[in-house]
N, CA, C and O of each residue as an XYZ file, in Angstrom:
572
protein
N       0.834     -1.188      0.000
C       0.000      0.000      0.000
C       0.873      1.244      0.000
O       1.983      1.250      0.533
N       0.354      2.273     -0.600
C       1.087      3.536     -0.655
C       0.414      4.567      0.255
O      -0.518      4.249      0.992
N       0.900      5.794      0.189
C       0.357      6.866      1.027
C      -1.154      7.022      0.852
O      -1.887      7.167      1.830
N      -1.605      6.992     -0.382
C      -3.037      7.174     -0.649
C      -3.860      6.042     -0.044
O      -4.924      6.287      0.524
N      -3.384      4.819     -0.161
C      -4.118      3.672      0.400
C      -4.194      3.763      1.918
O      -5.244      3.501      2.505
N      -3.083      4.135      2.558
C      -3.110      4.311      4.013
C      -4.031      5.464      4.393
O      -4.807      5.357      5.342
N      -3.945      6.552      3.660
C      -4.787      7.715      3.936
C      -6.268      7.359      3.794
O      -7.097      7.812      4.583
N      -6.594      6.555      2.799
C      -7.980      6.113      2.607
C      -8.486      5.314      3.806
O      -9.688      5.272      4.068
N      -7.572      4.685      4.526
C      -7.939      3.922      5.724
C      -7.859      4.771      6.992
O      -8.058      4.265      8.096
N      -7.570      6.052      6.830
C      -7.486      6.943      7.984
C      -6.142      6.921      8.671
O      -6.005      7.465      9.767
N      -5.146      6.309      8.059
C      -3.802      6.199      8.641
C      -2.894      7.195      7.929
O      -2.532      6.999      6.768
N      -2.534      8.251      8.626
C      -1.737      9.337      8.049
C      -0.300      9.291      8.552
O      -0.054      9.117      9.745
N       0.636      9.448      7.639
C       2.061      9.514      7.980
C       2.623     10.856      7.551
O       2.123     11.485      6.618
N       3.666     11.284      8.243
C       4.242     12.602      7.974
C       5.192     12.618      6.779
O       5.633     13.689      6.362
N       5.508     11.479      6.233
C       6.425     11.428      5.090
C       5.700     11.749      3.779
O       4.526     11.412      3.626
N       6.385     12.392      2.840
C       5.804     12.579      1.514
C       6.151     11.423      0.561
O       5.713     11.415     -0.590
N       6.931     10.456      1.038
C       7.480      9.411      0.175
C       6.575      8.185      0.072
O       6.363      7.474      1.055
N       6.046      7.946     -1.126
C       5.282      6.724     -1.374
C       6.146      5.486     -1.196
O       5.688      4.482     -0.650
N       7.385      5.549     -1.651
C       8.272      4.394     -1.560
C       8.538      4.017     -0.112
O       8.519      2.836      0.234
N       8.787      5.007      0.741
C       9.032      4.721      2.157
C       7.815      4.034      2.778
O       7.963      3.077      3.538
N       6.633      4.512      2.462
C       5.413      3.919      3.018
C       5.200      2.507      2.470
O       4.787      1.610      3.205
N       5.481      2.311      1.188
C       5.357      0.964      0.611
C       6.321     -0.007      1.280
O       5.970     -1.162      1.520
N       7.533      0.452      1.583
C       8.507     -0.421      2.246
C       8.094     -0.694      3.698
O       8.299     -1.799      4.200
N       7.515      0.302      4.371
C       6.984      0.059      5.715
C       5.880     -0.983      5.647
O       5.836     -1.895      6.473
N       5.003     -0.858      4.688
C       3.937     -1.842      4.516
C       4.513     -3.240      4.301
O       4.011     -4.217      4.855
N       5.559     -3.327      3.502
C       6.212     -4.617      3.266
C       6.835     -5.157      4.552
O       6.759     -6.358      4.814
N       7.450     -4.287      5.359
C       8.029     -4.716      6.638
C       6.953     -5.204      7.599
O       7.125     -6.224      8.267
N       5.845     -4.476      7.668
C       4.754     -4.890      8.549
C       4.241     -6.263      8.137
O       3.984     -7.115      8.988
N       4.093     -6.479      6.841
C       3.647     -7.791      6.361
C       4.658     -8.881      6.672
O       4.274     -9.984      7.062
N       5.938     -8.593      6.507
C       6.962     -9.580      6.836
C       6.923     -9.904      8.332
O       7.113    -11.053      8.731
N       6.682     -8.903      9.134
C       6.611     -9.090     10.586
C       5.386     -9.923     10.969
O       5.498    -10.899     11.711
N       4.234     -9.535     10.464
C       2.984    -10.208     10.834
C       2.972    -11.659     10.357
O       2.558    -12.556     11.091
N       3.425    -11.881      9.135
C       3.339    -13.215      8.545
C       4.635    -14.018      8.659
O       4.746    -15.106      8.092
N       5.607    -13.487      9.385
C       6.872    -14.183      9.679
C       7.532    -14.762      8.431
O       7.767    -15.968      8.344
N       7.823    -13.904      7.484
C       8.532    -14.348      6.295
C       9.507    -13.268      5.862
O       9.459    -12.134      6.337
N      10.374    -13.635      4.971
C      11.356    -12.708      4.427
C      11.081    -12.546      2.941
O      11.156    -13.518      2.188
N      10.765    -11.340      2.513
C      10.485    -11.076      1.106
C      11.804    -10.908      0.369
O      12.404     -9.833      0.388
N      12.245    -11.963     -0.273
C      13.548    -11.965     -0.936
C      13.584    -11.012     -2.134
O      14.658    -10.540     -2.507
N      12.435    -10.723     -2.741
C      12.406     -9.772     -3.852
C      12.798     -8.370     -3.398
O      13.299     -7.571     -4.190
N      12.570     -8.076     -2.126
C      12.930     -6.773     -1.570
C      14.244     -6.823     -0.784
O      14.670     -5.822     -0.207
N      14.881     -7.998     -0.768
C      16.135     -8.137     -0.042
C      15.941     -8.532      1.412
O      16.809     -8.298      2.253
N      14.783     -9.139      1.702
C      14.503     -9.551      3.073
C      14.277     -8.343      3.969
O      14.043     -7.229      3.501
N      14.354     -8.594      5.264
C      14.122     -7.548      6.252
C      15.119     -6.401      6.087
O      14.734     -5.232      6.068
N      16.395     -6.746      5.968
C      17.446     -5.719      5.864
C      17.318     -4.899      4.586
O      17.448     -3.675      4.616
N      17.066     -5.561      3.476
C      16.924     -4.853      2.210
C      15.715     -3.937      2.195
O      15.780     -2.819      1.683
N      14.608     -4.413      2.760
C      13.396     -3.604      2.813
C      13.622     -2.381      3.696
O      13.213     -1.273      3.348
N      14.272     -2.584      4.835
C      14.581     -1.472      5.744
C      15.488     -0.460      5.062
O      15.264      0.747      5.149
N      16.506     -0.955      4.389
C      17.445     -0.068      3.682
C      16.712      0.764      2.622
O      16.925      1.972      2.523
N      15.854      0.117      1.836
C      15.100      0.824      0.793
C      14.148      1.855      1.400
O      13.948      2.930      0.836
N      13.567      1.523      2.547
C      12.650      2.451      3.200
C      13.381      3.728      3.603
O      12.892      4.831      3.360
N      14.556      3.576      4.221
C      15.287      4.754      4.675
C      16.053      5.450      3.549
O      16.406      6.621      3.687
N      16.315      4.759      2.444
C      16.862      5.438      1.274
C      15.808      6.363      0.675
O      16.124      7.453      0.199
N      14.560      5.919      0.704
C      13.471      6.726      0.164
C      13.189      7.949      1.040
O      12.857      9.019      0.528
N      13.321      7.788      2.356
C      13.118      8.909      3.282
C      13.927      8.634      4.547
O      13.459      7.927      5.440
N      15.138      9.187      4.630
C      15.997      8.956      5.799
C      15.378      9.425      7.118
O      15.781      8.968      8.188
N      14.407     10.328      7.045
C      13.771     10.871      8.248
C      12.362     10.325      8.466
O      11.563     10.944      9.169
N      12.055      9.198      7.885
C      10.714      8.620      7.972
C      10.398      8.252      9.427
O      10.913      7.269      9.960
N       9.548      9.058     10.050
C       9.253      8.902     11.478
C       8.655      7.540     11.800
O       9.140      6.858     12.703
N       7.618      7.132     11.087
C       6.981      5.854     11.417
C       7.913      4.692     11.162
O       7.859      3.691     11.877
N       8.764      4.799     10.165
C       9.761      3.757      9.927
C      10.730      3.652     11.092
O      11.066      2.551     11.527
N      11.177      4.785     11.593
C      12.085      4.803     12.740
C      11.401      4.236     13.978
O      11.987      3.428     14.699
N      10.170      4.656     14.224
C       9.410      4.157     15.370
C       9.243      2.643     15.270
O       9.435      1.925     16.252
N       8.888      2.169     14.095
C       8.678      0.735     13.868
C       9.953     -0.059     14.131
O       9.935     -1.028     14.891
N      11.053      0.343     13.510
C      12.306     -0.401     13.633
C      12.839     -0.368     15.059
O      13.168     -1.416     15.614
N      12.931      0.816     15.665
C      13.458      0.901     17.031
C      12.550      0.184     18.022
O      13.029     -0.435     18.972
N      11.254      0.266     17.807
C      10.320     -0.433     18.692
C      10.523     -1.934     18.664
O      10.553     -2.582     19.710
N      10.661     -2.486     17.478
C      10.871     -3.933     17.383
C      12.230     -4.343     17.941
O      12.362     -5.424     18.515
N      13.231     -3.495     17.779
C      14.554     -3.820     18.312
C      14.558     -3.833     19.841
O      15.397     -4.500     20.447
N      13.646     -3.116     20.463
C      13.571     -3.051     21.925
C      12.573     -4.044     22.507
O      12.519     -4.209     23.726
N      11.794     -4.698     21.682
C      10.702     -5.553     22.139
C      11.202     -6.937     22.549
O      11.789     -7.657     21.741
N      10.969     -7.299     23.797
C      11.254     -8.648     24.275
C      12.718     -9.024     24.289
O      13.056    -10.199     24.146
N      13.593     -8.047     24.458
C      15.028     -8.296     24.444
C      15.612     -7.781     25.755
O      15.113     -6.813     26.329
N      16.641     -8.417     26.209
C      17.322     -7.990     27.429
C      17.683     -6.511     27.325
O      18.373     -6.102     26.391
N      17.210     -5.700     28.295
C      17.469     -4.253     28.228
C      18.953     -3.896     28.140
O      19.306     -2.882     27.539
N      19.813     -4.704     28.722
C      21.248     -4.423     28.648
C      21.770     -4.547     27.221
O      22.714     -3.858     26.836
N      21.157     -5.420     26.447
C      21.605     -5.629     25.068
C      21.020     -4.611     24.097
O      21.496     -4.490     22.968
N      19.995     -3.879     24.520
C      19.358     -2.925     23.626
C      19.508     -1.487     24.117
O      18.727     -0.616     23.734
N      20.483     -1.242     24.942
C      20.677      0.119     25.483
C      20.866      1.140     24.364
O      20.354      2.256     24.454
N      21.592      0.772     23.313
C      21.815      1.684     22.187
C      20.528      2.035     21.468
O      20.292      3.197     21.136
N      19.687      1.025     21.224
C      18.420      1.265     20.551
C      17.490      2.092     21.439
O      16.777      2.970     20.953
N      17.500      1.810     22.728
C      16.661      2.576     23.660
C      17.099      4.040     23.687
O      16.260      4.940     23.734
N      18.402      4.277     23.657
C      18.917      5.646     23.638
C      18.496      6.334     22.341
O      18.107      7.502     22.359
N      18.570      5.618     21.213
C      18.137      6.194     19.937
C      16.653      6.546     19.980
O      16.240      7.576     19.447
N      15.861      5.699     20.608
C      14.424      5.950     20.720
C      14.160      7.180     21.585
O      13.315      8.007     21.241
N      14.863      7.305     22.687
C      14.721      8.477     23.556
C      15.125      9.738     22.803
O      14.422     10.748     22.845
N      16.264      9.672     22.111
C      16.728     10.831     21.339
C      15.725     11.198     20.235
O      15.436     12.373     20.013
N      15.207     10.183     19.556
C      14.221     10.427     18.505
C      12.977     11.090     19.093
O      12.419     12.009     18.494
N      12.546     10.627     20.255
C      11.365     11.191     20.912
C      11.555     12.668     21.226
O      10.623     13.463     21.097
N      12.755     13.030     21.636
C      13.038     14.416     22.009
C      13.097     15.341     20.796
O      12.685     16.499     20.878
N      13.605     14.841     19.676
C      13.800     15.719     18.520
C      12.671     15.641     17.494
O      12.672     16.397     16.523
N      11.715     14.746     17.691
C      10.632     14.566     16.721
C       9.730     15.784     16.664
O       9.278     16.301     17.686
N       9.485     16.223     15.452
C       8.590     17.348     15.221
C       7.710     17.014     14.026
O       8.082     16.216     13.166
N       6.562     17.624     13.987
C       5.654     17.490     12.854
C       5.175     16.053     12.643
O       4.998     15.613     11.507
N       4.968     15.334     13.730
C       4.439     13.976     13.628
C       2.919     14.022     13.549
O       2.283     14.929     14.086
N       2.353     13.041     12.880
C       0.893     12.919     12.855
C       0.437     12.353     14.192
O       1.245     11.835     14.963
N      -0.845     12.451     14.460
C      -1.384     11.882     15.703
C      -1.093     10.384     15.786
O      -0.749      9.881     16.855
N      -1.226      9.679     14.685
C      -0.945      8.247     14.655
C       0.509      7.975     15.040
O       0.779      7.076     15.837
N       1.432      8.733     14.491
C       2.850      8.545     14.806
C       3.135      8.871     16.269
O       3.926      8.182     16.913
N       2.501      9.911     16.796
C       2.684     10.269     18.204
C       2.193      9.137     19.104
O       2.848      8.789     20.087
N       1.054      8.577     18.767
C       0.509      7.473     19.570
C       1.414      6.243     19.506
O       1.627      5.575     20.518
N       1.944      5.946     18.326
C       2.865      4.812     18.195
C       4.153      5.069     18.978
O       4.682      4.163     19.621
N       4.647      6.283     18.924
C       5.867      6.622     19.647
C       5.667      6.434     21.144
O       6.544      5.900     21.823
N       4.533      6.862     21.662
C       4.232      6.669     23.085
C       4.190      5.178     23.421
O       4.768      4.749     24.420
N       3.512      4.396     22.597
C       3.384      2.960     22.847
C       4.746      2.268     22.820
O       5.044      1.423     23.664
N       5.555      2.635     21.849
C       6.876      2.012     21.712
C       7.797      2.425     22.862
O       8.598      1.618     23.335
N       7.687      3.671     23.311
C       8.478      4.090     24.473
C       8.100      3.277     25.711
O       8.974      2.894     26.489
N       6.821      3.016     25.897
C       6.391      2.179     27.016
C       6.926      0.765     26.859
O       7.373      0.150     27.828
N       6.879      0.263     25.657
C       7.392     -1.076     25.381
C       8.886     -1.152     25.661
O       9.368     -2.151     26.195
N       9.612     -0.114     25.308
C      11.069     -0.123     25.483
C      11.474     -0.078     26.953
O      12.588     -0.469     27.301
N      10.570      0.400     27.826
C      10.868      0.408     29.266
C      10.277     -0.817     29.953
O      10.247     -0.902     31.180
N       9.812     -1.754     29.150
C       9.241     -3.014     29.615
C       7.953     -2.831     30.408
O       7.613     -3.659     31.254
N       7.239     -1.743     30.131
C       5.906     -1.540     30.703
C       4.921     -2.224     29.756
O       4.262     -1.576     28.943
N       4.838     -3.547     29.882
C       4.045     -4.352     28.952
C       2.566     -3.964     29.017
O       1.919     -3.796     27.984
N       2.040     -3.825     30.223
C       0.628     -3.468     30.356
C       0.364     -2.080     29.778
O      -0.596     -1.890     29.032
N       1.206     -1.120     30.117
C       1.040      0.237     29.591
C       1.125      0.271     28.077
O       0.354      0.973     27.422
N       2.069     -0.492     27.515
C       2.212     -0.554     26.056
C       0.984     -1.194     25.422
O       0.510     -0.736     24.382
N       0.467     -2.252     26.045
C      -0.716     -2.911     25.504
C      -1.894     -1.933     25.479
O      -2.618     -1.853     24.486
N      -2.081     -1.197     26.567
C      -3.165     -0.211     26.622
C      -2.948      0.866     25.551
O      -3.900      1.287     24.894
N      -1.704      1.308     25.377
C      -1.407      2.332     24.374
C      -1.716      1.817     22.963
O      -2.287      2.547     22.153
N      -1.346      0.573     22.664
C      -1.666      0.013     21.344
C      -3.173     -0.178     21.180
O      -3.706      0.005     20.085
N      -3.868     -0.547     22.270
C      -5.322     -0.664     22.197
C      -5.961      0.706     21.946
O      -6.961      0.804     21.235
N      -5.384      1.758     22.528
C      -5.877      3.115     22.270
C      -5.689      3.497     20.804
O      -6.535      4.168     20.213
N      -4.571      3.060     20.228
C      -4.359      3.289     18.794
C      -5.470      2.604     18.004
O      -6.047      3.191     17.089
N      -5.758      1.365     18.367
C      -6.780      0.611     17.640
C      -8.173      1.202     17.823
O      -9.002      1.123     16.916
N      -8.436      1.788     18.973
C      -9.740      2.428     19.190
C      -9.934      3.598     18.225
O     -11.042      3.855     17.754
N      -8.848      4.293     17.944
C      -8.922      5.457     17.047
C      -8.633      5.085     15.587
O      -9.163      5.701     14.663
N      -7.786      4.073     15.397
C      -7.375      3.648     14.047
C      -7.534      2.127     13.931
O      -6.539      1.403     13.958
N      -8.762      1.640     13.804
C      -8.997      0.185     13.836
C      -8.359     -0.605     12.691
O      -8.296     -1.832     12.763
N      -7.891      0.058     11.652
C      -7.280     -0.654     10.529
C      -5.756     -0.668     10.600
O      -5.099     -1.006      9.615
N      -5.190     -0.309     11.739
C      -3.737     -0.298     11.913
C      -3.269     -1.722     12.229
O      -3.343     -2.173     13.373
N      -2.792     -2.412     11.207
C      -2.394     -3.817     11.351
C      -1.217     -3.986     12.301
O      -1.173     -4.959     13.054
N      -0.269     -3.064     12.280
C       0.886     -3.151     13.183
C       0.444     -3.048     14.639
O       0.886     -3.838     15.472
N      -0.420     -2.088     14.958
C      -0.910     -1.939     16.334
C      -1.678     -3.189     16.758
O      -1.540     -3.642     17.894
N      -2.471     -3.740     15.874
C      -3.227     -4.955     16.184
C      -2.294     -6.113     16.487
O      -2.503     -6.851     17.450
N      -1.275     -6.271     15.673
C      -0.326     -7.368     15.848
C       0.413     -7.261     17.184
O       0.515     -8.244     17.917
N       0.923     -6.083     17.497
C       1.674     -5.912     18.734
C       0.747     -6.021     19.946
O       1.114     -6.643     20.943
N      -0.438     -5.432     19.879
C      -1.393     -5.537     20.998
C      -1.738     -6.987     21.257
O      -1.851     -7.395     22.412
N      -1.907     -7.767     20.216
C      -2.209     -9.190     20.355
C      -1.079     -9.907     21.106
O      -1.335    -10.649     22.053
N       0.155     -9.685     20.685
C       1.272    -10.346     21.350
C       1.438     -9.882     22.797
O       1.777    -10.683     23.667
N       1.207     -8.625     23.053
C       1.314     -8.120     24.418
C       0.231     -8.708     25.308
O       0.469     -8.983     26.484
N      -0.954     -8.899     24.751
C      -2.049     -9.498     25.520
C      -1.749    -10.944     25.900
O      -2.270    -11.448     26.895
N      -0.914    -11.605     25.113
C      -0.550    -12.993     25.407
C       0.472    -13.118     26.536
O       0.651    -14.194     27.107
N       1.145    -11.995     26.854
C       2.185    -12.088     27.882
C       1.642    -11.952     29.269
O       2.399    -12.010     30.238
């Protein structure tokens, strides 16, 4: 899906790049369905293409850093957590959806599983077609 398709579903991103959004969509699908899209170069290739299209893609950064901090020993992810904190401080011009995801991911990165689950559920209450929020909320509810 591209920017227009996401926008039609009420999901707005701050990037002007269709390619970045398409690569995020591909990453979300790879995450949800647990596969590697070799046509896009797998997870790493898709991530690289996403940030080549828009190096400042907020939702892409939130998505990647959030997953890097999820369910991992905090000592091993200190660098990613610091990047997430720094990103949170310098982020400007984010959409409401991106702000809500950033809050949820920050809670997740501090291992506040219940708080993160509630934050993702709040995203779903406002944006019921957000597949990433649904996927993460589901996994958090299982813990």
